[in-house]
VOBA-18552 format. One record per residue (C-alpha): residue number from 1; residue in one letter; z, x, y. Coordinates in Angstrom, 1 decimal, always signed. Layout:
N
i:aa:Z:X:Y
NUM:A:Z:X:Y
...
This chain:
262
i:aa:Z:X:Y
1:X:+130.1:+6.6:+83.7
2:X:+126.7:+6.1:+85.4
3:X:+125.2:+2.6:+85.5
4:X:+122.2:+2.2:+83.2
5:X:+119.0:+1.6:+85.2
6:X:+116.9:-1.5:+84.1
7:X:+113.8:-0.5:+82.2
8:X:+110.5:-1.1:+83.9
9:X:+108.2:-3.7:+82.5
10:X:+105.0:-2.5:+81.0
11:X:+101.8:-3.8:+82.7
12:X:+100.7:-5.7:+79.6
13:X:+104.1:-7.4:+79.4
14:X:+104.1:-8.3:+83.1
15:X:+103.4:-12.1:+83.1
16:X:+103.3:-12.2:+86.9
17:X:+100.5:-9.6:+86.9
18:X:+98.7:-11.1:+83.9
19:X:+98.5:-14.5:+85.6
20:X:+97.4:-13.1:+89.0
21:X:+93.9:-13.0:+90.4
22:X:+93.9:-9.2:+90.0
23:X:+94.1:-9.6:+86.2
24:X:+91.4:-12.2:+85.9
25:X:+89.0:-9.8:+84.3
26:X:+91.6:-9.2:+81.5
27:X:+91.9:-13.0:+80.9
28:X:+88.1:-13.3:+80.7
29:X:+88.0:-10.4:+78.3
30:X:+90.7:-12.0:+76.2
31:X:+88.6:-15.1:+75.8
32:X:+85.9:-12.9:+74.4
33:X:+87.9:-10.6:+72.2
34:X:+90.5:-13.1:+70.7
35:X:+87.9:-15.5:+69.3
36:X:+85.8:-12.6:+68.1
37:X:+88.8:-11.2:+66.2
38:X:+89.6:-14.6:+64.7
39:X:+86.1:-15.4:+63.6
40:X:+85.9:-11.9:+61.9
41:X:+89.1:-12.6:+60.0
42:X:+87.6:-15.8:+58.7
43:X:+84.3:-14.1:+57.9
44:X:+82.4:-16.5:+60.2
45:X:+78.8:-15.2:+60.6
46:X:+77.1:-18.1:+62.4
47:X:+77.3:-21.7:+63.3
48:X:+75.6:-25.1:+63.7
49:X:+76.8:-26.6:+67.0
50:X:+77.4:-30.3:+67.5
51:X:+77.5:-31.5:+71.1
52:X:+78.1:-35.0:+72.4
53:X:+80.5:-37.4:+74.2
54:X:+84.2:-37.4:+73.7
55:X:+84.2:-41.1:+74.5
56:X:+82.3:-42.3:+71.5
57:X:+84.7:-43.9:+69.0
58:X:+84.3:-44.7:+65.3
59:X:+82.8:-48.1:+64.4
60:X:+86.1:-49.2:+62.8
61:X:+88.0:-48.6:+66.0
62:X:+85.2:-50.3:+68.0
63:X:+85.6:-53.4:+65.9
64:X:+89.4:-53.5:+66.6
65:X:+88.9:-53.3:+70.4
66:X:+88.3:-56.3:+72.5
67:X:+86.1:-56.4:+75.6
68:X:+84.2:-53.3:+74.5
69:X:+81.1:-52.6:+76.6
70:X:+77.8:-53.2:+74.7
71:X:+76.6:-49.7:+75.5
72:X:+79.8:-48.2:+74.1
73:X:+79.4:-50.4:+71.0
74:X:+75.9:-49.2:+70.4
75:X:+76.9:-45.5:+70.9
76:X:+79.8:-45.8:+68.4
77:X:+77.2:-45.8:+65.6
78:X:+76.5:-42.2:+66.5
79:X:+80.0:-41.3:+65.3
80:X:+79.2:-42.0:+61.7
81:X:+75.8:-40.3:+62.1
82:X:+77.4:-37.1:+63.4
83:X:+80.0:-37.2:+60.6
84:X:+77.4:-37.6:+57.9
85:X:+75.0:-35.0:+59.3
86:X:+77.9:-32.5:+59.5
87:X:+78.9:-33.3:+55.9
88:X:+75.4:-32.7:+54.6
89:X:+74.9:-29.5:+56.5
90:X:+78.3:-28.2:+55.4
91:X:+77.6:-29.1:+51.7
92:X:+74.3:-27.2:+52.0
93:X:+75.8:-24.1:+53.7
94:X:+78.7:-23.9:+51.2
95:X:+76.1:-23.7:+48.3
96:X:+74.4:-20.6:+49.8
97:X:+74.9:-17.3:+48.0
98:X:+76.8:-15.4:+50.7
99:X:+80.0:-13.4:+51.1
100:X:+80.3:-14.8:+54.6
101:X:+80.7:-18.3:+55.9
102:X:+77.3:-19.3:+57.1
103:X:+76.2:-22.2:+59.4
104:X:+79.7:-23.4:+60.1
105:X:+80.0:-26.6:+62.0
106:X:+81.2:-25.8:+65.6
107:X:+82.2:-28.4:+68.2
108:X:+84.2:-28.7:+71.4
109:X:+87.2:-29.6:+69.3
110:X:+88.1:-32.9:+71.0
111:X:+87.6:-36.5:+70.2
112:X:+84.4:-38.6:+69.9
113:X:+81.3:-36.8:+68.5
114:X:+83.3:-33.6:+68.3
115:X:+85.8:-35.2:+66.0
116:X:+83.1:-36.8:+63.9
117:X:+81.4:-33.5:+63.2
118:X:+84.6:-31.7:+62.3
119:X:+85.5:-34.7:+60.1
120:X:+82.2:-34.4:+58.3
121:X:+82.8:-30.8:+57.6
122:X:+86.2:-31.6:+56.2
123:X:+84.7:-34.4:+54.1
124:X:+82.6:-31.7:+52.4
125:X:+85.6:-29.4:+51.9
126:X:+84.4:-26.9:+54.4
127:X:+85.9:-25.1:+57.4
128:X:+84.9:-25.9:+61.0
129:X:+85.4:-24.6:+64.5
130:X:+86.7:-26.3:+67.6
131:X:+86.3:-24.7:+71.0
132:X:+88.6:-26.8:+73.3
133:X:+88.9:-26.4:+77.1
134:X:+91.8:-26.9:+79.6
135:X:+90.9:-29.7:+82.0
136:X:+92.9:-32.2:+84.0
137:X:+92.1:-34.9:+81.5
138:X:+93.9:-33.3:+78.6
139:X:+91.8:-32.4:+75.7
140:X:+93.4:-32.1:+72.3
141:X:+92.5:-30.5:+69.0
142:X:+91.2:-33.3:+66.7
143:X:+92.8:-33.6:+63.3
144:X:+89.8:-32.4:+61.3
145:X:+89.0:-28.9:+62.6
146:X:+90.3:-26.0:+60.7
147:X:+93.7:-25.2:+62.4
148:X:+93.2:-21.5:+62.8
149:X:+89.7:-22.0:+64.0
150:X:+90.7:-24.1:+67.0
151:X:+90.2:-21.9:+70.1
152:X:+91.5:-23.0:+73.5
153:X:+89.7:-21.8:+76.6
154:X:+90.4:-21.7:+80.3
155:X:+86.9:-20.5:+81.4
156:X:+84.0:-22.8:+80.8
157:X:+81.5:-20.0:+80.8
158:X:+83.3:-18.1:+78.0
159:X:+83.5:-21.3:+76.0
160:X:+79.8:-21.8:+76.4
161:X:+79.2:-18.2:+75.5
162:X:+80.8:-18.8:+72.1
163:X:+78.8:-22.0:+71.6
164:X:+75.6:-20.0:+72.1
165:X:+76.4:-16.6:+70.6
166:X:+76.9:-17.7:+67.0
167:X:+74.7:-20.7:+67.0
168:X:+71.7:-20.9:+64.6
169:X:+71.0:-24.6:+65.4
170:X:+72.2:-27.1:+68.0
171:X:+72.5:-30.8:+67.6
172:X:+73.0:-32.9:+70.8
173:X:+74.2:-36.5:+70.6
174:X:+74.5:-38.8:+73.5
175:X:+77.0:-37.6:+76.1
176:X:+77.9:-37.2:+79.8
177:X:+78.1:-34.4:+82.3
178:X:+79.6:-31.9:+79.9
179:X:+77.0:-32.5:+77.2
180:X:+74.2:-32.3:+79.8
181:X:+75.6:-29.0:+81.1
182:X:+75.7:-27.5:+77.6
183:X:+72.3:-28.8:+76.7
184:X:+70.5:-27.5:+79.8
185:X:+72.2:-24.1:+79.6
186:X:+70.9:-23.8:+76.0
187:X:+67.4:-25.0:+77.0
188:X:+67.3:-22.5:+79.9
189:X:+68.3:-19.6:+77.6
190:X:+65.6:-20.6:+75.1
191:X:+62.9:-21.3:+77.8
192:X:+63.5:-17.9:+79.6
193:X:+63.6:-15.9:+76.4
194:X:+67.2:-14.8:+77.0
195:X:+67.9:-16.4:+73.6
196:X:+66.0:-14.0:+71.4
197:X:+66.8:-15.7:+68.1
198:X:+65.0:-18.9:+66.9
199:X:+67.3:-21.8:+67.9
200:X:+66.3:-25.3:+66.6
201:X:+67.5:-28.0:+69.0
202:X:+67.9:-31.6:+67.9
203:X:+68.3:-34.5:+70.3
204:X:+69.8:-37.3:+68.3
205:X:+69.3:-40.8:+69.7
206:X:+65.8:-41.2:+71.0
207:X:+66.5:-44.4:+73.0
208:X:+69.4:-42.8:+74.8
209:X:+67.6:-39.6:+75.7
210:X:+64.3:-41.3:+76.7
211:X:+66.2:-43.6:+79.1
212:X:+68.6:-41.0:+80.5
213:X:+66.4:-37.9:+80.9
214:X:+62.6:-38.1:+81.4
215:X:+61.5:-34.7:+80.1
216:X:+57.9:-35.8:+80.2
217:X:+58.2:-36.6:+83.9
218:X:+59.5:-33.0:+84.5
219:X:+56.4:-31.7:+82.8
220:X:+54.1:-34.1:+84.7
221:X:+55.5:-33.0:+88.0
222:X:+55.1:-29.4:+86.9
223:X:+58.7:-28.4:+87.2
224:X:+58.6:-27.4:+83.5
225:X:+55.7:-26.5:+81.2
226:X:+54.3:-29.0:+78.7
227:X:+55.4:-26.6:+75.9
228:X:+59.0:-26.8:+77.2
229:X:+59.2:-30.5:+76.2
230:X:+58.6:-29.4:+72.6
231:X:+61.7:-27.1:+72.6
232:X:+63.6:-30.2:+71.2
233:X:+63.2:-32.3:+68.0
234:X:+64.0:-35.9:+68.6
235:X:+65.2:-38.3:+65.9
236:X:+67.5:-41.2:+65.0
237:X:+67.7:-40.3:+61.3
238:X:+70.4:-38.2:+59.7
239:X:+68.1:-37.3:+56.8
240:X:+65.3:-36.3:+59.1
241:X:+67.6:-34.2:+61.3
242:X:+69.1:-32.5:+58.2
243:X:+65.7:-31.8:+56.6
244:X:+64.2:-30.4:+59.8
245:X:+67.1:-28.1:+60.6
246:X:+67.3:-26.7:+57.1
247:X:+63.5:-26.2:+57.1
248:X:+63.7:-24.4:+60.4
249:X:+66.5:-22.1:+59.3
250:X:+64.6:-21.2:+56.1
251:X:+61.3:-20.6:+57.8
252:X:+63.0:-18.4:+60.4
253:X:+64.6:-16.5:+57.6
254:X:+68.0:-17.2:+59.2
255:X:+69.4:-18.1:+55.8
256:X:+69.0:-14.6:+54.5
257:X:+69.8:-12.7:+57.7
258:X:+73.3:-13.4:+59.1
259:X:+74.6:-12.4:+62.5
260:X:+74.1:-13.5:+66.1
261:X:+71.3:-12.5:+68.5
262:X:+71.6:-13.5:+72.1
């Protein structure tokens, strides 16, 4: 009786190959197709993106901590602002007459401002998205994003693609390198016309942004145009941010016309 030969492994089951540099394009493509499939299953048409620091903690936790830096104490107030703004926008979007989920809160899925926005959407009884990333300092899915809408990425550029592609508005709270990276990529897309859809951008926290980035100086030195400074709406008010975003979406007819344009 002849010995049965072992069956060859199909390429798409070959983990050694799939994890190799030769299959990198397949992994990149997977980070495009898998989220697209998941969003389609949940009838997600577009999003409102919240960006900001993972290090900002809720005021309640701040009060329990001793020796907290005064700057961190001040920034913790933005947690409740992000939560309330996300709640108001989710309540508004859920009241729209649509067969699809419109203007869904989307964050980086981790702690801090990201948790606050996902939490606000949950407060309103809505769904929300979390796009997490694998980094040495382990990120975790916060408890408030919709479980099946937590997407984990390896490639930063694919994660940022999904932030931008479905976004109909972007709200940027105080943050560090990651937040700056995301903000300036969005600003570059809008400035250069690569972002073909209207995209309202809110900078929340005027004192922080005026101290950390001098956009007026960039215009004064001529490295950006004077009109580029006006690509962002600056405020410290949840109600003002909410009213401005809704007005922008209505005036751009985004409310009646779903779908991404990038």
